C-alpha positions in Angstrom: -4.8 23.0 -14.9 -4.0 19.3 -14.4 -2.1 18.1 -11.3 1.3 16.6 -12.2 3.7 14.3 -10.4 7.4 14.5 -11.0 8.1 11.7 -8.6 10.4 9.1 -10.0 11.8 9.1 -13.5 8.8 10.1 -15.5 6.3 13.0 -15.5 2.9 11.6 -15.0 0.3 14.2 -15.9 -2.9 13.8 -13.9 -1.5 11.3 -11.3 -3.5 11.7 -8.2 -3.1 9.9 -4.9 -6.2 10.0 -2.7 -8.4 7.9 -0.4 -10.7 5.5 -2.3 -14.4 6.2 -2.7 -17.2 3.6 -3.1 -17.2 4.4 -6.9 -13.6 3.0 -7.0 -14.6 -0.5 -6.0 -14.5 -2.0 -9.5 -11.1 -0.5 -10.4 -9.6 -1.4 -7.1 -10.9 -4.9 -7.3 -9.2 -5.3 -10.7 -6.0 -4.1 -9.2 -6.3 -6.4 -6.2 -7.0 -9.4 -8.5 -3.8 -8.5 -10.6 -1.8 -8.2 -7.3 -2.9 -11.6 -6.1 -2.1 -13.2 -9.4 1.3 -11.5 -9.4 2.0 -13.0 -5.9 0.8 -16.5 -7.2 -2.2 -16.4 -4.9 -5.1 -15.7 -7.4 -8.5 -15.0 -5.9 -12.0 -15.0 -7.3 -13.6 -11.9 -8.7 -16.0 -11.9 -5.8 -13.2 -12.1 -3.3 -11.3 -9.2 -4.9 -14.5 -7.1 -5.0 -15.2 -7.8 -1.3 -11.7 -6.7 -0.4 -12.0 -3.6 -2.5 -15.3 -2.7 -0.9 -13.7 -3.0 2.5 -10.7 -0.9 1.3 -13.1 1.8 0.1 -14.7 2.3 3.5 -13.8 5.3 5.5 -11.9 4.3 8.7 -14.4 4.4 11.6 -12.2 3.4 14.5 -8.6 4.2 15.6 -7.3 0.8 14.4 -9.1 0.6 11.0 -6.8 0.3 8.0 -6.0 3.3 6.0 -6.0 3.0 2.2 -4.7 5.3 -0.6 -5.0 4.8 -4.3 -3.1 6.2 -7.2 -5.3 7.3 -10.1 -4.2 8.1 -13.6 -7.0 9.6 -15.5 -9.9 7.4 -14.5 -7.9 4.2 -13.8 -6.7 2.9 -10.4 -3.0 2.2 -11.0 -1.7 1.6 -7.5 -2.8 1.1 -3.9 -1.3 1.5 -0.5 -2.9 -0.4 2.5 -1.7 0.6 5.9 -2.5 -0.8 9.3 -2.2 1.0 12.6 0.3 -0.6 15.0 0.4 -0.1 18.8 2.5 0.2 20.8 5.1 1.9 18.6 8.0 4.2 19.5 7.4 5.6 23.1 3.9 4.0 23.2 2.7 5.9 20.2 0.8 4.6 17.2 2.5 4.1 13.9 1.3 3.1 10.4 2.6 -0.1 8.9 2.4 -0.6 5.1 0.8 -4.0 4.8 0.8 -3.8 1.0 1.9 -1.4 -1.7 1.1 -2.5 -5.3 1.5 -0.7 -8.6 -0.1 -2.1 -11.8 2.5 -3.9 -13.8 2.0 -1.5 -16.8 2.7 1.5 -14.6 5.9 0.4 -12.7 9.0 2.5 -12.7 7.1 5.7 -13.4 7.0 7.2 -9.9 3.6 5.8 -8.8 5.1 3.8 -5.9 7.1 6.8 -4.6 4.0 9.0 -4.9 2.1 6.4 -2.7 4.9 6.2 -0.1 5.1 10.0 0.1 1.3 10.3 0.4 1.4 7.6 3.2 4.1 9.7 5.0 1.9 12.8 4.7 -1.1 10.9 6.1 1.1 9.6 9.0 2.3 13.1 9.8 -1.2 14.7 9.6 -2.7 11.8 11.7 -0.1 12.2 14.5 1.5 8.8 13.9 5.1 8.4 15.0 6.4 6.4 12.0 5.6 4.8 8.7 7.1 1.3 8.5 7.1 -1.7 6.2 9.0 -4.7 4.9 9.9 -6.0 1.4 11.6 -9.2 0.2 15.3 -8.9 0.5 15.7 -10.0 -3.2 13.3 -7.3 -4.4 16.0 -4.8 -5.5 13.6 -2.7 -7.6 11.3 -2.1 -4.6 14.3 -1.5 -2.3 15.7 1.2 -4.7 12.2 2.8 -5.0 11.8 2.9 -1.2 15.2 4.3 -0.6 14.6 6.9 -3.4 11.5 8.0 -1.4 13.8 8.6 1.6 13.2 5.4 3.6 15.9 4.0 5.9 16.7 0.3 5.5 16.9 -1.5 8.9 18.4 -4.9 9.7 15.7 -7.0 11.2 14.5 -10.5 11.0 10.8 -11.1 10.5 8.8 -14.2 11.3 5.4 -15.3 10.4 3.1 -18.3 10.9 1.2 -19.1 7.8 -1.1 -21.8 6.5 -0.2 -25.2 8.1 2.4 -23.7 10.4 -0.2 -21.4 11.8 -2.5 -24.4 12.5 0.5 -26.3 14.0 1.4 -23.5 16.3 -2.2 -23.1 17.5 -2.3 -26.7 18.7 
């Protein structure tokens, strides 16, 4: 019997969310390359492959990133990259979704919600106190999907130092 996911609006036969294996490097590299192009930050094939190889490694230390991939048949159709944060609530560790990406052709079919729910299970099973993340305020589709997965929206202001501003702040 094939596993099924009824997450979201569509039934996706054979949707499987799991940790990546070394054999997933090529598929994950293609997804990472698509993601970077989507965010107008394209990377070389070598860069995407190096990042995918890193993502396919089993976490070896308490602060290594945790990665999940969504597979449909033999294709990588989504990824979830989570970093460990400390200190979190009451000096615990939490997981922070650094990036969730679903292949453009697979959006609005429940893949993102399946990844979020699998991330929540991983957080619970690993003894983490929370699963947290951000999204652009204008990304209403992502916000609907996250809220559909049970997430609570918080009012926060986020800051970052990036590119030239990072260099300026370091001076």
